[in-house]
Biotite code that builds the C-alpha atoms (Angstrom):
import biotite.structure as struc

atoms = struc.array([
    struc.Atom([2.951, 13.035, -43.318], chain_id="A", res_id=1, res_name="MET", atom_name="CA", element="C"),
    struc.Atom([2.657, 16.768, -43.957], chain_id="A", res_id=2, res_name="GLU", atom_name="CA", element="C"),
    struc.Atom([0.506, 16.233, -47.055], chain_id="A", res_id=3, res_name="ASN", atom_name="CA", element="C"),
    struc.Atom([-1.993, 14.029, -45.181], chain_id="A", res_id=4, res_name="GLU", atom_name="CA", element="C"),
    struc.Atom([-5.571, 14.954, -46.140], chain_id="A", res_id=5, res_name="LYS", atom_name="CA", element="C"),
    struc.Atom([-8.678, 14.755, -43.961], chain_id="A", res_id=6, res_name="LEU", atom_name="CA", element="C"),
    struc.Atom([-12.026, 16.471, -44.531], chain_id="A", res_id=7, res_name="ARG", atom_name="CA", element="C"),
    struc.Atom([-13.442, 18.635, -41.719], chain_id="A", res_id=8, res_name="ILE", atom_name="CA", element="C"),
    struc.Atom([-16.736, 16.709, -41.596], chain_id="A", res_id=9, res_name="ASP", atom_name="CA", element="C"),
    struc.Atom([-14.928, 13.383, -41.187], chain_id="A", res_id=10, res_name="LYS", atom_name="CA", element="C"),
    struc.Atom([-12.598, 14.889, -38.554], chain_id="A", res_id=11, res_name="TYR", atom_name="CA", element="C"),
    struc.Atom([-15.479, 16.306, -36.451], chain_id="A", res_id=12, res_name="LEU", atom_name="CA", element="C"),
    struc.Atom([-17.258, 12.944, -36.639], chain_id="A", res_id=13, res_name="TRP", atom_name="CA", element="C"),
    struc.Atom([-14.129, 10.971, -35.705], chain_id="A", res_id=14, res_name="SER", atom_name="CA", element="C"),
    struc.Atom([-13.356, 13.114, -32.613], chain_id="A", res_id=15, res_name="ILE", atom_name="CA", element="C"),
    struc.Atom([-16.982, 12.587, -31.519], chain_id="A", res_id=16, res_name="ARG", atom_name="CA", element="C"),
    struc.Atom([-18.321, 16.151, -31.652], chain_id="A", res_id=17, res_name="LEU", atom_name="CA", element="C"),
    struc.Atom([-21.137, 14.882, -33.900], chain_id="A", res_id=18, res_name="PHE", atom_name="CA", element="C"),
    struc.Atom([-22.910, 11.529, -33.747], chain_id="A", res_id=19, res_name="LYS", atom_name="CA", element="C"),
    struc.Atom([-22.945, 11.008, -37.512], chain_id="A", res_id=20, res_name="THR", atom_name="CA", element="C"),
    struc.Atom([-20.839, 12.273, -40.367], chain_id="A", res_id=21, res_name="ARG", atom_name="CA", element="C"),
    struc.Atom([-24.006, 13.590, -42.034], chain_id="A", res_id=22, res_name="ALA", atom_name="CA", element="C"),
    struc.Atom([-24.686, 15.791, -38.980], chain_id="A", res_id=23, res_name="GLN", atom_name="CA", element="C"),
    struc.Atom([-21.135, 17.115, -39.177], chain_id="A", res_id=24, res_name="ALA", atom_name="CA", element="C"),
    struc.Atom([-21.565, 17.891, -42.895], chain_id="A", res_id=25, res_name="ALA", atom_name="CA", element="C"),
    struc.Atom([-24.902, 19.626, -42.218], chain_id="A", res_id=26, res_name="ASP", atom_name="CA", element="C"),
    struc.Atom([-23.265, 21.760, -39.523], chain_id="A", res_id=27, res_name="ALA", atom_name="CA", element="C"),
    struc.Atom([-20.625, 22.837, -42.038], chain_id="A", res_id=28, res_name="CYS", atom_name="CA", element="C"),
    struc.Atom([-23.200, 23.567, -44.746], chain_id="A", res_id=29, res_name="ASP", atom_name="CA", element="C"),
    struc.Atom([-25.324, 25.631, -42.339], chain_id="A", res_id=30, res_name="ASN", atom_name="CA", element="C"),
    struc.Atom([-22.426, 27.819, -41.177], chain_id="A", res_id=31, res_name="GLY", atom_name="CA", element="C"),
    struc.Atom([-22.030, 26.346, -37.692], chain_id="A", res_id=32, res_name="ARG", atom_name="CA", element="C"),
    struc.Atom([-18.348, 25.471, -38.237], chain_id="A", res_id=33, res_name="VAL", atom_name="CA", element="C"),
    struc.Atom([-16.022, 28.471, -38.618], chain_id="A", res_id=34, res_name="LYS", atom_name="CA", element="C"),
    struc.Atom([-12.307, 28.873, -39.217], chain_id="A", res_id=35, res_name="TRP", atom_name="CA", element="C"),
    struc.Atom([-10.808, 32.366, -38.859], chain_id="A", res_id=36, res_name="ASN", atom_name="CA", element="C"),
    struc.Atom([-14.346, 33.749, -38.552], chain_id="A", res_id=37, res_name="GLY", atom_name="CA", element="C"),
    struc.Atom([-15.495, 32.320, -41.891], chain_id="A", res_id=38, res_name="ASN", atom_name="CA", element="C"),
    struc.Atom([-17.865, 29.407, -42.405], chain_id="A", res_id=39, res_name="ALA", atom_name="CA", element="C"),
    struc.Atom([-16.206, 26.357, -43.941], chain_id="A", res_id=40, res_name="VAL", atom_name="CA", element="C"),
    struc.Atom([-17.497, 23.731, -46.351], chain_id="A", res_id=41, res_name="LYS", atom_name="CA", element="C"),
    struc.Atom([-17.546, 20.059, -45.374], chain_id="A", res_id=42, res_name="ALA", atom_name="CA", element="C"),
    struc.Atom([-14.832, 19.332, -47.964], chain_id="A", res_id=43, res_name="SER", atom_name="CA", element="C"),
    struc.Atom([-12.222, 21.644, -46.373], chain_id="A", res_id=44, res_name="LYS", atom_name="CA", element="C"),
    struc.Atom([-9.030, 19.843, -45.394], chain_id="A", res_id=45, res_name="HIS", atom_name="CA", element="C"),
    struc.Atom([-7.974, 20.000, -41.734], chain_id="A", res_id=46, res_name="VAL", atom_name="CA", element="C"),
    struc.Atom([-4.387, 20.805, -40.707], chain_id="A", res_id=47, res_name="HIS", atom_name="CA", element="C"),
    struc.Atom([-2.695, 20.437, -37.326], chain_id="A", res_id=48, res_name="VAL", atom_name="CA", element="C"),
    struc.Atom([-2.660, 23.733, -35.402], chain_id="A", res_id=49, res_name="GLY", atom_name="CA", element="C"),
    struc.Atom([-5.854, 25.203, -36.890], chain_id="A", res_id=50, res_name="GLU", atom_name="CA", element="C"),
    struc.Atom([-8.580, 26.502, -34.558], chain_id="A", res_id=51, res_name="GLN", atom_name="CA", element="C"),
    struc.Atom([-12.291, 26.033, -35.241], chain_id="A", res_id=52, res_name="TYR", atom_name="CA", element="C"),
    struc.Atom([-15.444, 27.522, -33.681], chain_id="A", res_id=53, res_name="ASP", atom_name="CA", element="C"),
    struc.Atom([-18.181, 24.887, -33.704], chain_id="A", res_id=54, res_name="ILE", atom_name="CA", element="C"),
    struc.Atom([-21.816, 25.100, -32.595], chain_id="A", res_id=55, res_name="ARG", atom_name="CA", element="C"),
    struc.Atom([-23.417, 21.751, -31.792], chain_id="A", res_id=56, res_name="THR", atom_name="CA", element="C"),
    struc.Atom([-26.982, 21.320, -30.516], chain_id="A", res_id=57, res_name="PRO", atom_name="CA", element="C"),
    struc.Atom([-25.575, 20.884, -26.997], chain_id="A", res_id=58, res_name="ASP", atom_name="CA", element="C"),
    struc.Atom([-22.964, 23.623, -26.736], chain_id="A", res_id=59, res_name="ARG", atom_name="CA", element="C"),
    struc.Atom([-20.393, 25.827, -28.439], chain_id="A", res_id=60, res_name="LYS", atom_name="CA", element="C"),
    struc.Atom([-16.861, 24.515, -28.911], chain_id="A", res_id=61, res_name="TRP", atom_name="CA", element="C"),
    struc.Atom([-13.544, 26.201, -29.662], chain_id="A", res_id=62, res_name="VAL", atom_name="CA", element="C"),
    struc.Atom([-11.017, 23.524, -30.559], chain_id="A", res_id=63, res_name="ILE", atom_name="CA", element="C"),
    struc.Atom([-7.441, 23.367, -31.805], chain_id="A", res_id=64, res_name="GLU", atom_name="CA", element="C"),
    struc.Atom([-6.442, 20.424, -33.979], chain_id="A", res_id=65, res_name="VAL", atom_name="CA", element="C"),
    struc.Atom([-3.531, 18.520, -32.401], chain_id="A", res_id=66, res_name="THR", atom_name="CA", element="C"),
    struc.Atom([-3.653, 15.442, -34.639], chain_id="A", res_id=67, res_name="GLY", atom_name="CA", element="C"),
    struc.Atom([-5.593, 13.902, -37.501], chain_id="A", res_id=68, res_name="LEU", atom_name="CA", element="C"),
    struc.Atom([-7.901, 11.006, -36.699], chain_id="A", res_id=69, res_name="LEU", atom_name="CA", element="C"),
    struc.Atom([-9.233, 9.189, -39.775], chain_id="A", res_id=70, res_name="HIS", atom_name="CA", element="C"),
    struc.Atom([-11.430, 6.605, -38.025], chain_id="A", res_id=71, res_name="THR", atom_name="CA", element="C"),
    struc.Atom([-13.860, 6.900, -35.136], chain_id="A", res_id=72, res_name="ARG", atom_name="CA", element="C"),
    struc.Atom([-12.280, 5.709, -31.886], chain_id="A", res_id=73, res_name="LYS", atom_name="CA", element="C"),
    struc.Atom([-13.318, 5.508, -28.245], chain_id="A", res_id=74, res_name="ALA", atom_name="CA", element="C"),
    struc.Atom([-13.905, 8.866, -26.551], chain_id="A", res_id=75, res_name="TYR", atom_name="CA", element="C"),
    struc.Atom([-10.815, 8.478, -24.332], chain_id="A", res_id=76, res_name="ALA", atom_name="CA", element="C"),
    struc.Atom([-8.661, 8.116, -27.450], chain_id="A", res_id=77, res_name="GLU", atom_name="CA", element="C"),
    struc.Atom([-10.495, 10.708, -29.557], chain_id="A", res_id=78, res_name="ALA", atom_name="CA", element="C"),
    struc.Atom([-9.961, 13.589, -27.107], chain_id="A", res_id=79, res_name="ILE", atom_name="CA", element="C"),
    struc.Atom([-6.192, 13.304, -27.643], chain_id="A", res_id=80, res_name="GLN", atom_name="CA", element="C"),
    struc.Atom([-6.580, 14.623, -31.199], chain_id="A", res_id=81, res_name="TYR", atom_name="CA", element="C"),
    struc.Atom([-7.860, 18.092, -30.234], chain_id="A", res_id=82, res_name="TYR", atom_name="CA", element="C"),
    struc.Atom([-7.446, 20.695, -27.519], chain_id="A", res_id=83, res_name="LYS", atom_name="CA", element="C"),
    struc.Atom([-10.625, 22.232, -26.069], chain_id="A", res_id=84, res_name="ASP", atom_name="CA", element="C"),
    struc.Atom([-10.144, 26.021, -25.885], chain_id="A", res_id=85, res_name="LEU", atom_name="CA", element="C"),
    struc.Atom([-13.783, 26.850, -25.110], chain_id="A", res_id=86, res_name="THR", atom_name="CA", element="C"),
    struc.Atom([-14.078, 29.830, -22.711], chain_id="A", res_id=87, res_name="PRO", atom_name="CA", element="C"),
    struc.Atom([-15.552, 28.942, -19.274], chain_id="A", res_id=88, res_name="PRO", atom_name="CA", element="C"),
    struc.Atom([-18.558, 31.274, -19.720], chain_id="A", res_id=89, res_name="GLU", atom_name="CA", element="C"),
    struc.Atom([-19.604, 29.283, -22.828], chain_id="A", res_id=90, res_name="GLU", atom_name="CA", element="C"),
    struc.Atom([-19.471, 26.029, -20.855], chain_id="A", res_id=91, res_name="LEU", atom_name="CA", element="C"),
    struc.Atom([-21.790, 27.397, -18.138], chain_id="A", res_id=92, res_name="GLU", atom_name="CA", element="C"),
    struc.Atom([-24.350, 28.784, -20.615], chain_id="A", res_id=93, res_name="ALA", atom_name="CA", element="C"),
    struc.Atom([-25.436, 25.360, -21.903], chain_id="A", res_id=94, res_name="GLY", atom_name="CA", element="C"),
    struc.Atom([-26.691, 23.692, -18.729], chain_id="A", res_id=95, res_name="GLY", atom_name="CA", element="C"),
    struc.Atom([-29.868, 25.643, -18.028], chain_id="A", res_id=96, res_name="SER", atom_name="CA", element="C"),
    struc.Atom([-32.541, 23.035, -18.934], chain_id="A", res_id=97, res_name="GLN", atom_name="CA", element="C"),
    struc.Atom([-34.798, 21.520, -16.286], chain_id="A", res_id=98, res_name="ALA", atom_name="CA", element="C"),
    struc.Atom([-34.169, 17.887, -15.399], chain_id="A", res_id=99, res_name="SER", atom_name="CA", element="C"),
    struc.Atom([-37.606, 16.926, -16.757], chain_id="A", res_id=100, res_name="SER", atom_name="CA", element="C"),
    struc.Atom([-36.454, 18.132, -20.189], chain_id="A", res_id=101, res_name="PHE", atom_name="CA", element="C"),
    struc.Atom([-34.184, 15.093, -20.595], chain_id="A", res_id=102, res_name="TYR", atom_name="CA", element="C"),
    struc.Atom([-36.694, 12.371, -19.624], chain_id="A", res_id=103, res_name="THR", atom_name="CA", element="C"),
    struc.Atom([-38.209, 12.117, -23.086], chain_id="A", res_id=104, res_name="GLY", atom_name="CA", element="C"),
    struc.Atom([-41.742, 12.424, -21.686], chain_id="A", res_id=105, res_name="LYS", atom_name="CA", element="C"),
    struc.Atom([-44.204, 15.090, -22.766], chain_id="A", res_id=106, res_name="ARG", atom_name="CA", element="C"),
    struc.Atom([-45.340, 17.616, -20.219], chain_id="A", res_id=107, res_name="LEU", atom_name="CA", element="C"),
    struc.Atom([-48.872, 17.109, -18.934], chain_id="A", res_id=108, res_name="SER", atom_name="CA", element="C"),
    struc.Atom([-51.635, 19.110, -20.641], chain_id="A", res_id=109, res_name="LYS", atom_name="CA", element="C"),
    struc.Atom([-49.347, 19.973, -23.556], chain_id="A", res_id=110, res_name="VAL", atom_name="CA", element="C"),
    struc.Atom([-49.516, 18.552, -27.072], chain_id="A", res_id=111, res_name="GLY", atom_name="CA", element="C"),
    struc.Atom([-52.045, 16.056, -28.356], chain_id="A", res_id=112, res_name="ARG", atom_name="CA", element="C"),
    struc.Atom([-55.435, 15.835, -26.650], chain_id="A", res_id=113, res_name="PRO", atom_name="CA", element="C"),
    struc.Atom([-56.257, 12.856, -24.449], chain_id="A", res_id=114, res_name="THR", atom_name="CA", element="C"),
    struc.Atom([-58.849, 10.335, -25.576], chain_id="A", res_id=115, res_name="LYS", atom_name="CA", element="C"),
    struc.Atom([-61.471, 11.969, -23.351], chain_id="A", res_id=116, res_name="LEU", atom_name="CA", element="C"),
    struc.Atom([-60.685, 15.452, -24.694], chain_id="A", res_id=117, res_name="GLN", atom_name="CA", element="C"),
    struc.Atom([-60.812, 14.156, -28.266], chain_id="A", res_id=118, res_name="ARG", atom_name="CA", element="C"),
    struc.Atom([-64.234, 12.570, -27.711], chain_id="A", res_id=119, res_name="ARG", atom_name="CA", element="C"),
    struc.Atom([-65.554, 15.810, -26.204], chain_id="A", res_id=120, res_name="ASP", atom_name="CA", element="C"),
    struc.Atom([-64.156, 17.734, -29.182], chain_id="A", res_id=121, res_name="LEU", atom_name="CA", element="C"),
    struc.Atom([-65.715, 15.299, -31.677], chain_id="A", res_id=122, res_name="ASP", atom_name="CA", element="C"),
    struc.Atom([-69.080, 15.539, -29.905], chain_id="A", res_id=123, res_name="GLN", atom_name="CA", element="C"),
    struc.Atom([-68.893, 19.351, -29.924], chain_id="A", res_id=124, res_name="PHE", atom_name="CA", element="C"),
    struc.Atom([-68.048, 19.469, -33.652], chain_id="A", res_id=125, res_name="LEU", atom_name="CA", element="C"),
    struc.Atom([-70.844, 17.013, -34.590], chain_id="A", res_id=126, res_name="ASP", atom_name="CA", element="C"),
    struc.Atom([-73.535, 19.181, -32.948], chain_id="A", res_id=127, res_name="ASN", atom_name="CA", element="C"),
])
Protein backbone atom coordinates (compact mmCIF):
# COMPACT_ATOMS: atom_id res chain seq x y z
CA MET A 1 0.00 0.00 0.00
CA GLU A 2 2.91 2.35 -0.66
CA ASN A 3 1.07 4.09 -3.51
CA GLU A 4 -2.00 4.81 -1.34
CA LYS A 5 -3.25 8.37 -1.93
CA LEU A 6 -4.95 10.67 0.57
CA ARG A 7 -5.38 14.44 0.33
CA ILE A 8 -4.15 16.58 3.24
CA ASP A 9 -7.54 18.25 3.74
CA LYS A 10 -9.31 14.89 4.01
CA TYR A 11 -6.59 13.57 6.36
CA LEU A 12 -6.83 16.57 8.73
CA TRP A 13 -10.62 16.22 8.79
CA SER A 14 -10.49 12.46 9.41
CA ILE A 15 -8.06 12.75 12.37
CA ARG A 16 -10.40 15.38 13.85
CA LEU A 17 -8.16 18.47 13.81
CA PHE A 18 -10.92 20.29 11.89
CA LYS A 19 -14.68 19.91 12.28
CA THR A 20 -15.40 19.95 8.55
CA ARG A 21 -13.40 19.13 5.47
CA ALA A 22 -14.14 22.62 4.13
CA GLN A 23 -12.46 24.15 7.20
CA ALA A 24 -9.43 21.94 6.61
CA ALA A 25 -9.28 23.02 2.94
CA ASP A 26 -9.60 26.69 3.94
CA ALA A 27 -6.74 26.29 6.42
CA CYS A 28 -4.58 24.89 3.62
CA ASP A 29 -5.57 27.65 1.19
CA ASN A 30 -4.83 30.36 3.77
CA GLY A 31 -1.34 29.06 4.59
CA ARG A 32 -2.10 27.64 8.03
CA VAL A 33 -0.87 24.14 7.11
CA LYS A 34 2.88 23.89 6.44
CA TRP A 35 5.20 21.06 5.45
CA ASN A 36 8.96 21.71 5.59
CA GLY A 37 8.21 25.39 6.25
CA ASN A 38 6.15 25.82 3.07
CA ALA A 39 2.39 26.24 2.86
CA VAL A 40 0.64 23.30 1.20
CA LYS A 41 -2.43 23.12 -1.02
CA ALA A 42 -5.46 21.07 0.02
CA SER A 43 -4.77 18.62 -2.83
CA LYS A 44 -1.30 17.59 -1.56
CA HIS A 45 -1.00 13.87 -0.90
CA VAL A 46 -0.03 12.79 2.62
CA HIS A 47 2.67 10.16 3.25
CA VAL A 48 3.53 8.28 6.44
CA GLY A 49 6.44 9.91 8.30
CA GLU A 50 5.82 13.50 7.13
CA GLN A 51 5.58 16.29 9.72
CA TYR A 52 3.12 19.17 9.44
CA ASP A 53 2.76 22.49 11.30
CA ILE A 54 -0.94 23.32 11.61
CA ARG A 55 -2.66 26.37 13.10
CA THR A 56 -6.28 25.79 14.12
CA PRO A 57 -8.49 28.42 15.77
CA ASP A 58 -7.84 26.73 19.13
CA ARG A 59 -4.11 26.04 19.07
CA LYS A 60 -0.98 25.25 17.07
CA TRP A 61 -0.19 21.63 16.24
CA VAL A 62 2.98 19.86 15.12
CA ILE A 63 2.05 16.36 14.00
CA GLU A 64 3.78 13.40 12.39
CA VAL A 65 1.72 11.13 10.17
CA THR A 66 1.83 7.53 11.46
CA GLY A 67 -0.97 6.12 9.29
CA LEU A 68 -3.52 7.12 6.68
CA LEU A 69 -7.14 7.38 7.76
CA HIS A 70 -9.60 7.73 4.88
CA THR A 71 -12.84 8.00 6.89
CA ARG A 72 -13.71 9.95 10.01
CA LYS A 73 -13.61 7.72 13.10
CA ALA A 74 -14.08 8.18 16.83
CA TYR A 75 -11.48 10.38 18.52
CA ALA A 76 -9.96 7.42 20.41
CA GLU A 77 -9.31 5.68 17.09
CA ALA A 78 -8.29 8.80 15.14
CA ILE A 79 -5.42 9.74 17.48
CA GLN A 80 -3.64 6.50 16.55
CA TYR A 81 -3.01 7.83 13.03
CA TYR A 82 -0.74 10.72 14.08
CA LYS A 83 1.86 11.59 16.69
CA ASP A 84 1.51 14.96 18.45
CA LEU A 85 4.95 16.63 18.52
CA THR A 86 3.71 20.05 19.66
CA PRO A 87 6.21 21.74 22.03
CA PRO A 88 4.91 22.21 25.62
CA GLU A 89 5.19 26.02 25.46
CA GLU A 90 2.73 26.05 22.51
CA LEU A 91 0.23 23.99 24.51
CA GLU A 92 0.30 26.45 27.43
CA ALA A 93 -0.11 29.54 25.22
CA GLY A 94 -3.66 28.67 24.11
CA GLY A 95 -5.51 28.54 27.42
CA SER A 96 -5.56 32.20 28.43
CA GLN A 97 -9.26 33.06 27.85
CA ALA A 98 -11.57 33.89 30.75
CA SER A 99 -14.20 31.30 31.62
CA SER A 100 -16.97 33.74 30.65
CA PHE A 101 -15.58 33.72 27.09
CA TYR A 102 -16.91 30.19 26.50
CA THR A 103 -20.48 30.70 27.77
CA GLY A 104 -21.77 32.10 24.49
CA LYS A 105 -23.34 35.10 26.26
CA ARG A 106 -22.53 38.70 25.40
CA LEU A 107 -20.86 40.82 28.02
CA SER A 108 -23.12 43.38 29.67
CA LYS A 109 -23.07 46.91 28.24
CA VAL A 110 -21.31 45.72 25.08
CA GLY A 111 -22.84 45.36 21.63
CA ARG A 112 -26.40 46.19 20.66
CA PRO A 113 -28.31 48.75 22.72
CA THR A 114 -31.09 47.62 25.04
CA LYS A 115 -34.69 48.48 24.24
CA LEU A 116 -34.59 51.38 26.70
CA GLN A 117 -31.35 52.75 25.23
CA ARG A 118 -32.76 52.43 21.71
CA ARG A 119 -35.91 54.36 22.65
CA ASP A 120 -33.82 57.12 24.24
CA LEU A 121 -31.66 57.25 21.10
CA ASP A 122 -34.72 57.41 18.82
CA GLN A 123 -36.23 60.20 20.93
CA PHE A 124 -32.94 62.14 20.84
CA LEU A 125 -32.65 61.80 17.04
CA ASP A 126 -36.29 62.85 16.44
CA ASN A 127 -35.83 66.15 18.32
